[in-house]
N, C-alpha and C positions, 0 to 999 in steps of 0.2 A: 378556070378557077372562079368560083363564086366570090363576089365581094359583098360584104355586109357593112352597112354603116348605120350605127345606132346612135341617136342623139336624144338626150334627156334634157329638156329645157328647164324643167322645174321638178324637183324631187321633194316631196313633203313627207316627213317621218314624224309621226306623233310620238311624244315622249322622249325624243332624242334632242339633246341640247343643240341649239343653232350652231354654235362654234364647232361642234363635233360633226354635224351634218353638212356644213359648208364644203363644197367641192366633192362631196361624196358621189354626185351624179356621174362624174367622169370614171370613178372606180367601178360603179355599177354598169356603165356602158361597156367597159373593158370586159367585165365578167360575163355580161350577156352576149357579147361578141364571141367569147371563148365557148360558151355553152352552145350557141347557135351554129358556130362554125364546126364544132365537133359533131353536132347532130347531122349536118349536111354531108359530112364525109364518112359517116358511120363510125366515127371514132368515139372514144369515151371523152367526156369533158376533161378539162385540164386537171392533172393529178392533184388530189387534195381538196378540190372545190367543195365536194359534198361534205367531206370531213370538217372543213373550216366552217361551213354553214351550220352543221349540227353542233359543233363545239361552241359556236357563237350563241346559238339558241340556248344551249345548256348552261353556259357560263354567264349569261346575261349580256353578251356582246362585249368582248374585251378590247377589241381594236377595230380601226376603220376598215382594214382589209377583210376581216371576218364579217363585219357588218355589211360591207358591199357584197360579199359572197352570199350572205343570207338574203339580202334584198333581191339580188339578181335571181337567185334560185326560186324565190317566191313569185317573182314576176314571171319567170319562165314557166313555172308550174301552173300559175293562174291562166296564162295565155294558152297553154296546151289544153287545159281542162275546158276552156271556153271554145275550143275547136277552131282557134285562129290558124290560118294556113302558115306554113313555114316559108 
């Protein structure tokens, strides 16, 4: 079994109030681990992840979980487009 460990030391989100963004790094780490682990096993990412990310973008980000899903999805997409190895 492959073990992934993702650590975010500092997450900077422009336009997000500091009190809302505090502690968000841990949620983003969890979401990235879900995405990466699903990709390694050929599975789909955790159910609803993409839906939460899209809903967050459309609704102006309603909650922390949706924001974490959106940030993780964008980080994953950017890393894949940049050709970073898995």
